[in-house]
C-alpha positions as CSV (number, residue, x, y, z in Angstrom):
1,X,-8.8,22.0,-38.2
2,X,-5.5,21.6,-40.1
3,X,-4.2,24.7,-38.4
4,X,-5.0,23.3,-34.9
5,X,-3.4,19.9,-35.7
6,X,-0.3,21.8,-36.9
7,X,-0.2,23.8,-33.6
8,X,-0.4,20.7,-31.5
9,X,2.3,19.0,-33.6
10,X,4.5,22.1,-33.1
11,X,4.0,22.0,-29.3
12,X,5.0,18.4,-29.2
13,X,8.0,19.0,-31.4
14,X,9.3,21.8,-29.3
15,X,8.8,19.8,-26.1
16,X,10.6,16.8,-27.5
17,X,13.5,18.9,-28.8
18,X,13.9,20.6,-25.4
19,X,13.8,17.2,-23.6
20,X,16.3,15.7,-26.0
21,X,18.7,18.7,-25.6
22,X,18.6,18.3,-21.8
23,X,19.5,14.6,-22.1
24,X,22.4,15.3,-24.4
25,X,23.6,18.0,-22.1
26,X,23.5,15.7,-19.1
27,X,21.0,17.9,-17.3
28,X,18.3,16.6,-15.0
29,X,15.9,19.6,-14.5
30,X,12.8,17.7,-15.5
31,X,10.5,17.5,-12.5
32,X,10.0,14.2,-10.7
33,X,6.6,13.3,-9.3
34,X,7.9,10.5,-6.9
35,X,10.1,10.9,-3.9
36,X,11.3,8.0,-1.7
37,X,13.7,7.5,1.2
38,X,14.9,4.6,3.4
39,X,14.4,5.1,7.1
40,X,16.2,2.0,8.5
41,X,18.5,-0.6,7.1
42,X,16.8,-3.7,5.6
43,X,18.6,-6.9,4.8
44,X,17.9,-7.9,1.2
45,X,15.1,-10.4,1.1
46,X,14.3,-10.2,4.9
47,X,10.8,-8.9,4.2
48,X,8.6,-11.2,2.2
49,X,5.1,-11.3,3.5
50,X,3.5,-7.9,3.3
51,X,0.0,-6.6,4.1
52,X,-1.4,-3.5,2.4
53,X,-3.6,-1.6,4.9
54,X,-6.5,0.7,4.0
55,X,-5.4,4.3,3.3
56,X,-6.2,7.1,5.6
57,X,-8.2,10.0,4.1
58,X,-8.6,12.4,7.0
59,X,-6.7,15.1,5.0
60,X,-8.9,15.0,2.0
61,X,-11.1,18.0,1.3
62,X,-14.8,17.3,2.0
63,X,-16.7,16.3,-1.1
64,X,-18.7,19.3,-2.4
65,X,-21.5,19.6,-4.9
66,X,-21.0,17.8,-8.2
67,X,-19.8,20.3,-10.9
68,X,-21.2,20.2,-14.4
69,X,-19.0,17.9,-16.5
70,X,-17.7,15.8,-13.6
71,X,-18.2,12.1,-13.5
72,X,-19.4,10.3,-10.4
73,X,-16.9,8.2,-8.4
74,X,-17.6,4.5,-8.3
75,X,-16.2,4.1,-4.7
76,X,-14.5,6.2,-2.0
77,X,-11.1,7.6,-3.0
78,X,-9.3,5.8,-0.2
79,X,-10.5,2.4,-1.6
80,X,-9.5,3.4,-5.1
81,X,-5.9,4.2,-4.2
82,X,-5.5,1.3,-1.7
83,X,-6.6,-1.1,-4.5
84,X,-4.2,0.6,-7.0
85,X,-1.3,0.0,-4.7
86,X,-2.4,-3.6,-4.0
87,X,-2.7,-4.4,-7.7
88,X,0.7,-2.9,-8.5
89,X,2.3,-5.0,-5.7
90,X,0.8,-8.2,-7.0
91,X,2.4,-7.5,-10.4
92,X,5.9,-7.7,-8.8
93,X,7.8,-10.9,-7.9
94,X,9.7,-11.9,-4.7
95,X,7.2,-10.9,-2.1
96,X,3.9,-12.4,-0.9
97,X,1.0,-9.9,-0.7
98,X,-1.7,-10.9,1.8
99,X,-5.1,-10.8,0.1
100,X,-7.5,-8.0,1.1
101,X,-10.1,-10.4,2.6
102,X,-7.5,-11.8,5.1
103,X,-6.5,-8.2,5.9
104,X,-10.1,-7.3,6.5
105,X,-10.6,-10.3,8.8
106,X,-7.6,-9.3,10.8
107,X,-8.8,-5.7,11.2
108,X,-12.2,-6.9,12.3
109,X,-10.6,-9.2,14.8
110,X,-8.7,-6.3,16.3
111,X,-11.1,-3.4,16.0
112,X,-14.4,-4.8,15.1
113,X,-14.4,-3.0,11.7
114,X,-12.3,-2.5,8.5
115,X,-10.5,0.8,8.9
116,X,-7.2,2.4,8.4
117,X,-5.0,1.6,11.5
118,X,-2.7,4.2,13.0
119,X,1.1,3.8,13.0
120,X,1.0,2.7,16.6
121,X,-1.5,0.0,15.7
122,X,0.5,-1.4,12.8
123,X,2.6,-3.8,14.9
124,X,-0.6,-5.5,16.3
125,X,-2.0,-5.8,12.7
126,X,1.3,-7.3,11.5
127,X,1.3,-9.9,14.3
128,X,-2.3,-10.9,13.7
129,X,-1.7,-11.3,10.0
130,X,1.7,-13.0,10.5
131,X,3.2,-10.4,8.2
132,X,6.9,-9.4,8.0
133,X,5.7,-5.8,7.3
134,X,2.7,-3.7,6.6
135,X,2.3,-0.9,4.1
136,X,0.3,2.1,5.4
137,X,-0.9,4.9,3.1
138,X,-2.2,8.4,3.5
139,X,-4.3,9.9,0.7
140,X,-4.0,13.7,0.7
141,X,-5.5,14.9,-2.6
142,X,-7.9,13.2,-4.9
143,X,-9.5,15.6,-7.4
144,X,-11.1,14.1,-10.4
145,X,-11.0,15.5,-13.9
146,X,-13.9,17.8,-15.0
147,X,-14.5,17.4,-18.7
148,X,-13.6,14.7,-21.2
149,X,-10.3,13.0,-22.0
150,X,-9.8,15.4,-24.9
151,X,-11.1,18.6,-23.3
152,X,-10.8,18.9,-19.6
153,X,-11.9,22.1,-17.8
154,X,-10.1,21.0,-14.6
155,X,-7.3,18.3,-14.7
156,X,-7.1,15.4,-12.2
157,X,-4.8,15.9,-9.2
158,X,-3.6,13.1,-6.9
159,X,-1.2,13.1,-3.9
160,X,-0.5,10.3,-1.5
161,X,2.2,8.9,0.7
162,X,3.1,5.4,1.9
163,X,5.2,3.9,4.7
164,X,6.5,0.4,5.2
165,X,6.7,-0.8,8.8
166,X,8.3,-4.0,10.0
167,X,6.4,-6.4,12.2
168,X,8.2,-4.8,15.2
169,X,6.7,-1.4,14.4
170,X,9.9,0.1,13.0
171,X,9.4,2.3,9.9
172,X,11.9,1.3,7.2
173,X,10.8,3.1,4.0
174,X,8.6,6.0,2.8
175,X,7.4,7.1,-0.5
176,X,5.4,10.1,-1.8
177,X,3.6,10.7,-5.1
178,X,2.1,14.0,-6.4
179,X,0.8,14.6,-9.9
180,X,-1.5,17.2,-11.4
181,X,-1.8,16.8,-15.1
182,X,-1.0,19.8,-17.3
183,X,-1.2,20.1,-21.1
184,X,2.0,20.8,-23.0
185,X,0.6,24.1,-24.1
186,X,0.6,25.2,-20.4
187,X,3.9,23.6,-19.4
188,X,6.4,22.3,-21.9
189,X,8.4,20.7,-19.1
190,X,5.4,18.4,-18.4
191,X,6.3,16.1,-21.3
192,X,7.1,13.0,-19.1
193,X,3.8,13.4,-17.2
194,X,1.7,13.9,-20.3
195,X,3.3,10.9,-22.0
196,X,2.8,8.7,-18.9
197,X,-0.9,9.6,-19.1
198,X,-1.1,8.6,-22.8
199,X,-1.4,12.1,-24.1
200,X,-5.0,12.6,-22.9
201,X,-6.7,14.0,-19.8
202,X,-7.1,11.1,-17.4
203,X,-9.2,10.6,-14.4
204,X,-7.9,10.6,-10.8
205,X,-8.2,6.9,-10.6
206,X,-5.8,6.5,-13.6
207,X,-3.4,9.0,-12.1
208,X,-3.4,6.9,-8.9
209,X,-2.7,3.8,-10.8
210,X,0.3,5.4,-12.5
211,X,1.6,6.7,-9.2
212,X,1.1,3.3,-7.5
213,X,3.1,1.5,-10.2
214,X,6.0,4.0,-9.7
215,X,6.0,3.9,-5.9
216,X,5.8,0.1,-5.8
217,X,8.6,-0.2,-8.3
218,X,10.9,1.9,-6.1
219,X,9.8,-0.1,-3.0
220,X,10.6,-3.4,-4.7
221,X,14.1,-2.2,-5.7
222,X,14.7,-1.0,-2.1
223,X,13.8,-4.4,-0.7
224,X,15.3,-6.8,-3.3
225,X,17.7,-4.7,-5.4
226,X,17.4,-3.8,-9.1
227,X,16.3,-6.5,-11.4
228,X,19.2,-8.0,-13.5
229,X,19.4,-6.8,-17.1
230,X,17.9,-9.3,-19.6
231,X,20.5,-10.9,-21.8
232,X,20.0,-10.6,-25.5
233,X,18.7,-13.7,-27.2
234,X,20.4,-12.8,-30.5
235,X,23.3,-15.1,-31.5
236,X,26.5,-13.6,-32.7
237,X,27.2,-14.2,-36.3
238,X,29.7,-16.9,-37.1
239,X,33.2,-15.7,-38.1
């Protein structure tokens, strides 16, 4: 047991040393799991009222037979990721996020059901909801962990993209997230991802929540700019 603990500590030590060396050298070779890009200019603060629409899931692999060690999902993956993004957006200031019940009523009014609208339908949805913009999402991969948080046979893997469209239908911003957890013994460069997940094997839902927080943070900065640095509350000593 002591030998195993020592090996784990050595792996962490090596990974941290490598990461520190790269920072000191000014390198930026550590992989990023988030990519974003602006598509059209947006005046700061011009978009305030935003609706998060149900994610599309047409690209997901069909659910197969449950493998030994896998845990059942509590809801469809599209609902899980949509809710993760919605929750992350509610944690940010400046914008007004339309609640999901109102979004659902608007979709029923237009299409008779709650479903993921197409990009061509987004303008009509924004008008019915009186939104400045709508956020569409596309869930591409949602593979849950097989095993426990300390011993996973297969790690979780999540990939999704989002797109913000103004009420006139113009796409103004896109973001993508892709993360498949790896242990440090498999990939020493995965230190940031393993730390983000708390050093354990997480479920796909938790990976989605981590990705949603990162994507939403980038979107908020794109719309309103970076938050001002907090001033220190410490008083300078008297001369």
